[in-house]
N, C-alpha and C positions, 0 to 999 in steps of 0.2 A: 511591316505590311499594314498594320492597323493599330491605332491608339484610340481608345474610347473609354468612357466611364459607364459603369453598370452597377445597379443595386445588387447587394449580396444575394437576395432571394431570387433575383432574375438571372443569376449566373448560369444555372442549368439550362434555361431557355436560350441564353446567348451561346453556350457551348454546342447546342444542337445545330446552330447555323455554321459552325466551323468544321473544317475538315479535320481528320485525326491529327492531333498536335500534342506537344508536351505542355502540360499545365503545371506551372510552378507557383507555389504559394508558401508563404512563411507560416510556421506553426502559430496558430491562434485558436480561439474558440470555434470559429467557423471552418477551419481548415479541413476537418474530416468530412463535413457535409459537402464541401466542394469536391473533395477527393472521391466520395461515393458517386456524385453526379458525373464527374469526368470519366471514371472507370466504366460506369454503366453505358456511356456514350462512345466508348472505344478510344478514349484519349489516354495518353501516358501521363502519369502523375508524379510529381516530386513535391513532397512536403518537407521543406528545408528547415532544419532545427534553428530556433531563434538564436542559439549560442553561436551558430556558424555565420550568420548573415553579416555581422560586423566585419569579419575577415574578408568578405566579398566586396565591401565598400559601402554597405548600407549604413547611413548615419555618419559618413565621413565628413570632416570639416564642419561638424555640428549643424549639418543641413539634412533634414529628414522629412520627406513627405511621400504620399502614396505614388505619385507619378515618378519621382526620382527612384524610389525603391523598386518599382516595377521594371524600369529601364535597366537598373543595375542587375537585377536577378535574370532578366532576359538575356543581357549580354553575357553574363557568367554562364548561363545554361548553353549558349552557343559555343563556348570555349571548352568547358569541362562537363563531365557527367556528374551533375550535382547529387550529393547523397540525400537520401530521404529517410525520414523516421518510419518506423513500422506503423502501418495503417491498421488499427484494431478492427475486428469484426463488429457488426452491429450488436451482436449479443454481448460481446465484451463491454462495449460502451454503455449498453443498457444496464448491465450489472454494476459497472462502476458508478453510474448515476444513482442507482438504488442504494449502494453503500454510502455514497456521499450524502444523500438525503437522510439516511439513518444517522450519520455523524452530526448533521445539522440539528436534528431533533434532540439528540443526546446533549450536544453542547448548549443548546437553548435551555433545556431543563436544568443543566448544571448551573448556568448563569443565574437562573431564577432562584434556585435553592440557595446559592451563595448570597444573593441579595436579601432573602428572607432571614438567613442566618445572621447577616450583619445587622439587620433591624432588631433581631432578638437579643443580640449582645448589648445593644444600646438600651434595651429594656431590662437587662440583667435577668434574662429568662433563658433556661437551658432545657432542651427537650431530650428525651431518651434516645439512645442509639438504635439504629435499625436500617433497613433497606431504604433506598431513595424513593421507592414506590409508595412507602407509607409515611413519607415526610410530612405531607399536609395534615394527616390525621394526628401525628405525634405533636405537631405544633399546636393544634387546637387543644389537645389534651394537656399540654404543658401550661397553657394559659387558664386552665381550670374553669372553662365555661365563660370567660370574659368575651365581650363582643370585640371582634377584630376590626381594625380600621378597614374601610372599604378598599383602599388601594392594596393592602396586604391580602385581603380575601380574594381579590381578582387574580393576584399572582398565584395563590395557592390553587385556585380553580384552573388556571392555565397549566400548572404543573400536573394536575390530575389529567387534563386533556392530553398533554404531551405524553404522559405515561401510557395512556391508551394507544396513542399513535405509534409509540415506540414498540409496544407489544405486537401490534399488527405488522410492523416492519420486520421485526425479528421472526415472526411466523412465516412471512413471505420469504425471507432469506433461507429459513430452514427448509421450506418447500422446494426452493431452487436447488439447494444442496442435495437433498434426497433424490431429486429427479435427474441429477447430472452424474454420470458414471465416474468422471474424473474426480468430482468432489467427494463422492463416496469412497474412492480409493484414498484420497488425501486425509479424510477423517479417521482412517484406521491408525494414524500415528497418534501417540499420546500427546495431549495438549492442543490438538488441532480440532476445532469445532466448525460449525457451519459458516460463521462469519469469516474465519481465517481461510477456509478452503475455497469459498466463493471468491474472496479477494485475491487469493493466489492464482486461481485459474483465470480470472479476468485480467490480472496484471500481466501474466505471461502470454495469454491469449492462445498462442500456438506453441506447443512444446517442441515441435520440430525445428523452430528457428534458432534454438540454442544447441551448440555442438556438445556441450558438456555442462556439468554442474558448476564448475568454476565460473563460467560465463554468466550463469544465472545469479550466482552470489555477487559478482561484480555489477551486474545489471541492477540489482537491488541495493547497491551501495554498502554492502556488508564486508568488503575487503579493505585492508589498510591502504592508505594513500602513501605517496612517496615524494620526497623533495630532495633528489640527489643530483650531484653535479661533479664531474671528474672523479676523483678518488673519494669524495665525500658521499656517504650514503646515510640517508635519514628516513626512517619510517614514521608515518603520521598515523593519526586515528583513522577510523573508517571514512570512506569517501562521502558517504551519505548521498550518493547519486540515486537517481530513480525515484520511485514512489515512496515518500516518507511514511504514509499510512501503512503500506505493506510492511515496511521495516519495523514499525511500531507493533504491528500485529504479531510478527514473528518473535519479537522480544517477549510479548505477553504470552505467546504460546510456549516459549522457553520457560518462563516462570511457572506456567501451568504444568508442564511436563515434569519439572523438578518437584512439584508438590504431589502430583498424582502417580508418578512412576519413578520413584527414587532408585529402584533397582535396574532400570533400563540401562543398557550399555552406553547409550549416548549421554545419559544423565550422569552416570558414573564417570565417564570421561570428562564431562564439564566440571565435576567436583574435583577431579585431579588438577584440572587447569586452574580452578579457584585457589588451590593451595599455593600455586606458584605466582599467579598474576592477580588474584583478587576476584571478588564476586562479579563486579561490573564487567570485566573483560571475559570472565567465564560465561556470563549470560549472552554477550554478543557472539562469542565463539559458538555457543550452543545454537543460537538463532541462525548463524551462518550454516552450521552443519545441518540443521533441520531444513533449511531452504534447499540445500543440495540433495538431501534424501527425498524430499517431496518431489523435486524434479525427476529423480531417478524412478520413483514409484509411478509417476504419471507417464514417463517415457516408456517404461517396461510394462505398464498396466498390471502392476503387482501390488498387493496390500503390504502394509508395513511388516517387515520381518526384522526383529531386533538383533538376530544372530548374523545377518549379512554384513560383512566387513567389520564386525566387532572383535576386539581383542579381549578375550576373557582373561582377567587377571585375578588370581586368588587373593583373598584377604590376608593381611599380615598374620593373623592368628593361625590361619590354615597353613601358611608357609612354615611357621615355627613348629607346628605339630608335625608336619611332613619331615622336616629336618630332624626333629627329635626321634621320630620313629625310625628313620634311616640309620641314625647313629646308634 
């Protein structure tokens, strides 16, 4: 009916002039902005996964441009009901952005610290160990009052400034976690703090869109992959689908739970897995189990209860004593 070019920021105004229609857009940085505008104006929205569009013909014969892509997606939408990714809420997107900016600050500070450490090795100077927040002070003390080169002093000043910004970001994340009922529930589990709880809640966005814990574990890429054909069956490592940062945070939460709650049933279970499969697989298994438990806690609005679903197993010493007493 109509083919025209439109600037991205003018799309909401363009959609106002159209009757209720189906708006199809490939996943990109601007897709959710377009989706919000379309839904607000009463349109039907389809945000097609970028991994699917090649199967629809986008980029075929090594020819790809915006006009051709639009025509292909429009024709496909007339024939089939195109699947759409989940459109996260504005709150979820805001929290994801806040977490991403925190990661950027931490990564920038780490790069600067490593650069200064490399310069110190070239000068055969070593500073005392300590927290990264005190790194600039320890560097100055290690040089025993020597005047630092201006380029090194600028980097140390930037590290101090970034440390201040990171502290403010962490305090903001903590305020968000304390003010959110779901995050307060999630933080009742050992090893889960404000950053992990906010990231988990923003990644899932709506707990009702997952039918069970296994779907959540698969969504986060913590389930084993498979490469089977006919009678041959082959299990692979975890799929690593979904948000890599959330997966990393769950593994860190598993480490923290092992340190802070060694007697917790889920930690005891992971230690038994470690005896058979090694520490690395045990940690991934514990992270997967924690993801499922966090989902169940959020779904049922219940705080963490270590006895739910736990199989209490007596220690070997206790079993020996029981048998001896019986005999």
